[in-house]
C-alpha positions as CSV (number, residue, x, y, z in Angstrom):
1,M,0.2,-0.2,0.2
2,G,1.7,3.2,-1.0
3,T,1.7,6.2,1.6
4,L,-1.6,8.0,2.1
5,S,-1.9,11.8,0.9
6,F,-2.7,14.7,3.5
7,V,-6.4,14.4,2.5
8,E,-7.0,11.0,2.8
9,K,-5.0,10.5,6.5
10,E,-7.4,13.5,7.8
11,T,-10.5,12.3,6.2
12,I,-9.5,8.8,8.2
13,M,-9.0,10.7,11.4
14,A,-12.1,13.0,11.1
15,A,-14.4,9.5,10.8
16,K,-12.8,8.5,14.4
17,G,-15.3,11.0,16.4
18,N,-18.1,12.9,16.4
19,K,-19.4,15.3,13.6
20,L,-17.9,18.9,15.8
21,E,-14.8,17.0,16.3
22,A,-14.3,15.6,13.3
23,S,-14.6,18.9,11.3
24,L,-12.2,20.2,14.2
25,V,-9.6,17.9,13.8
26,S,-9.6,18.5,9.5
27,M,-9.4,22.0,10.4
28,T,-6.7,21.7,13.1
29,G,-4.9,19.6,10.4
30,T,-5.2,22.3,7.8
31,L,-3.2,24.9,10.0
32,I,-1.0,22.3,10.6
33,Y,-0.2,22.0,7.1
34,L,-0.1,25.3,6.5
35,N,2.6,25.9,9.4
36,D,4.7,23.1,8.2
37,M,4.9,25.2,4.8
38,E,5.4,28.5,6.5
39,K,8.3,27.1,8.8
40,T,9.8,24.9,5.2
41,L,10.1,29.1,3.5
42,K,11.4,30.3,6.7
43,R,13.8,27.3,7.2
44,K,16.6,28.5,4.8
45,P,16.8,31.2,2.3
46,L,15.0,29.9,-0.8
47,V,17.3,32.6,-3.2
48,P,21.1,31.9,-2.1
49,R,22.9,34.8,-1.6
50,S,25.4,34.6,-4.8
51,V,22.7,35.4,-7.2
52,E,20.1,37.6,-5.0
53,S,21.1,39.9,-7.7
54,L,20.1,38.3,-10.2
55,M,16.6,36.8,-8.9
56,A,15.3,40.0,-7.2
57,P,11.6,39.3,-8.5
58,T,11.5,35.5,-7.1
59,Q,12.7,37.0,-3.7
60,V,9.8,39.4,-3.7
61,E,7.2,36.7,-5.2
62,L,8.2,34.4,-2.1
63,E,8.5,37.7,0.3
64,A,4.5,37.7,-1.0
65,L,3.7,33.7,-0.9
66,S,5.0,34.1,3.1
67,K,2.8,37.1,3.7
68,Q,0.1,34.7,2.0
69,F,0.5,31.6,3.9
70,Q,0.3,33.9,7.5
71,A,-2.8,35.4,6.0
72,T,-4.7,32.1,5.0
73,R,-3.6,30.4,8.7
74,E,-5.1,33.8,9.9
75,A,-8.4,33.0,8.1
76,A,-8.5,29.1,9.1
77,V,-8.2,30.4,12.4
78,K,-11.2,32.3,12.1
79,D,-12.9,29.8,10.5
80,A,-12.6,27.2,12.9
81,Q,-13.6,29.6,16.0
82,P,-17.5,29.1,15.5
83,L,-16.7,25.3,16.0
84,L,-14.3,25.3,18.7
85,D,-16.0,27.6,21.3
86,E,-18.8,25.3,21.0
87,W,-16.3,22.7,21.7
88,L,-15.1,24.6,24.3
89,R,-18.6,24.9,26.1
90,K,-19.8,21.3,25.7
91,M,-16.5,20.3,27.4
92,G,-17.5,22.6,30.3
93,L,-14.0,24.8,29.2
94,S,-14.5,28.3,27.8
95,V,-12.6,30.8,28.1
96,G,-13.0,32.1,31.4
97,G,-13.8,29.6,33.3
98,C,-11.6,27.1,35.0
99,I,-9.8,23.6,34.2
100,S,-7.9,21.2,36.7
101,G,-6.6,17.4,36.5
102,C,-4.2,15.3,37.4
103,T,-1.1,13.2,35.5
104,W,0.7,10.2,36.1
105,R,4.1,7.8,34.9
106,H,1.8,4.9,33.5
107,L,4.7,2.5,34.0
108,A,5.0,4.2,38.0
109,G,1.4,3.7,38.7
110,R,0.2,6.6,40.5
111,H,1.4,6.1,43.7
112,G,4.3,9.0,44.2
113,S,4.5,10.6,40.9
114,T,0.6,12.2,40.5
115,L,1.1,15.8,39.2
116,T,-1.9,17.9,39.8
117,F,-3.0,21.0,38.1
118,E,-5.3,23.5,38.2
119,G,-5.9,27.5,36.9
120,G,-8.3,30.1,34.8
121,I,-8.4,29.6,31.5
122,E,-7.3,32.9,29.8
123,H,-7.0,31.7,26.0
124,A,-7.9,28.6,23.9
125,R,-6.8,27.6,20.2
126,L,-6.4,25.1,18.0
127,H,-2.8,23.9,18.5
128,R,-0.7,24.0,15.3
129,Y,1.2,20.9,16.0
130,A,0.6,17.6,16.6
131,L,1.1,15.4,19.7
132,S,2.4,11.8,19.0
133,G,-0.2,12.1,16.1
134,T,-2.6,13.7,18.3
135,R,-4.6,17.1,17.4
136,V,-5.3,19.1,20.4
137,V,-6.2,22.4,21.9
138,D,-4.1,24.5,23.5
139,F,-5.1,26.0,26.7
140,T,-3.2,29.4,28.3
141,L,-3.6,29.3,32.2
142,V,-3.5,32.3,34.3
143,G,-3.5,32.0,38.2
144,A,-1.9,28.0,37.4
145,R,-0.1,26.2,39.9
146,L,0.9,22.5,40.1
147,G,0.6,20.0,43.0
148,L,3.4,17.8,44.6
149,P,3.2,14.7,46.1
150,S,4.9,16.4,49.1
151,G,1.9,18.5,49.4
152,S,3.5,21.4,48.0
153,F,2.8,23.4,45.1
154,V,4.6,25.3,42.3
155,R,3.1,27.7,39.5
156,T,5.5,26.1,36.4
157,V,6.7,23.0,35.0
158,E,10.5,25.0,35.4
159,D,9.5,25.8,38.6
160,I,9.4,21.5,40.0
161,P,13.1,21.0,41.0
162,V,15.3,19.6,38.1
163,R,15.9,16.1,40.1
164,N,12.5,15.3,40.3
165,Q,11.6,16.0,37.2
166,A,12.0,12.4,35.7
167,D,9.1,11.6,38.3
168,F,6.5,13.2,36.4
169,N,4.9,12.9,33.0
170,F,4.5,16.2,31.2
171,C,2.7,15.3,27.8
172,A,0.0,17.2,28.6
173,L,1.7,20.1,30.1
174,S,4.4,22.7,29.5
175,D,5.8,26.3,30.0
176,V,6.0,28.9,27.4
177,Q,7.8,32.1,27.2
178,T,5.6,35.0,27.0
179,L,5.7,39.2,27.0
180,D,3.8,40.1,29.9
181,A,1.5,43.4,28.5
182,R,1.6,45.1,32.4
183,T,5.3,44.5,32.8
184,G,7.1,43.9,29.5
185,E,8.6,41.3,31.0
186,T,9.4,37.4,29.4
187,V,7.6,35.4,31.8
188,R,6.7,31.4,31.6
189,V,3.2,30.5,31.8
190,L,1.3,26.9,32.0
191,H,-0.4,25.8,29.2
192,V,-2.4,22.6,28.8
193,Y,-2.7,20.5,26.0
194,V,-6.7,18.4,26.2
195,P,-7.1,16.1,22.7
196,L,-9.7,17.1,20.6
197,Q,-11.5,13.7,20.2
198,E,-12.9,11.6,22.9
199,D,-11.5,8.3,22.2
200,Q,-7.9,10.2,22.6
201,R,-8.8,11.9,25.7
202,E,-9.7,7.9,26.9
203,R,-6.4,7.1,25.9
204,W,-4.4,9.9,27.4
205,A,-6.5,9.2,30.9
206,R,-5.5,5.5,30.9
207,L,-1.8,6.2,30.3
208,G,-1.5,8.7,32.8
209,D,-0.9,12.0,30.0
210,L,-3.7,13.7,31.2
211,E,-6.8,13.2,32.9
212,L,-9.3,16.0,33.9
213,T,-11.2,16.3,36.9
């Protein structure tokens, strides 16, 4: 059997969920595809410096193409927003609400390795990267805290002592650097990734990757 095309892969993945989830999975696939193409354009100069002067018109068209990819991605995000809002409502995870849950290392079991999290939902968007092939929603948290087995709490993954980080499962958790609008400083903010499809959420829960509470 030959390699499946992008469209064929998306059709198979979309068939595994309900209609809303299927539509969002397909839309997320489009975002991932556009992001990959945009990254390819930016990865290295497509016009070698030695011939830039000879290919000025080509350079202009490439810059226009890069801007077009950005505009197309923004349009795709806008198109998906109403469906994403509906999914968030059905999940009880609308912006302005709260999210909480836990993760643990599957091989070690829950004992001693459970990491809890909670926080307000500041923003939610379709993630433009697949996590182990899974389409997810990226939640930006505000006022977040992570609960350690010791009973202590930290604000970000980075705050967990390095010597202890191997004890936990961070598949659905990560710190993202962002600019604080109030202070202008770069800060780390906790993000949580939730699978779009119910069967994937159930799988992540079984593996300890993410269990919402």
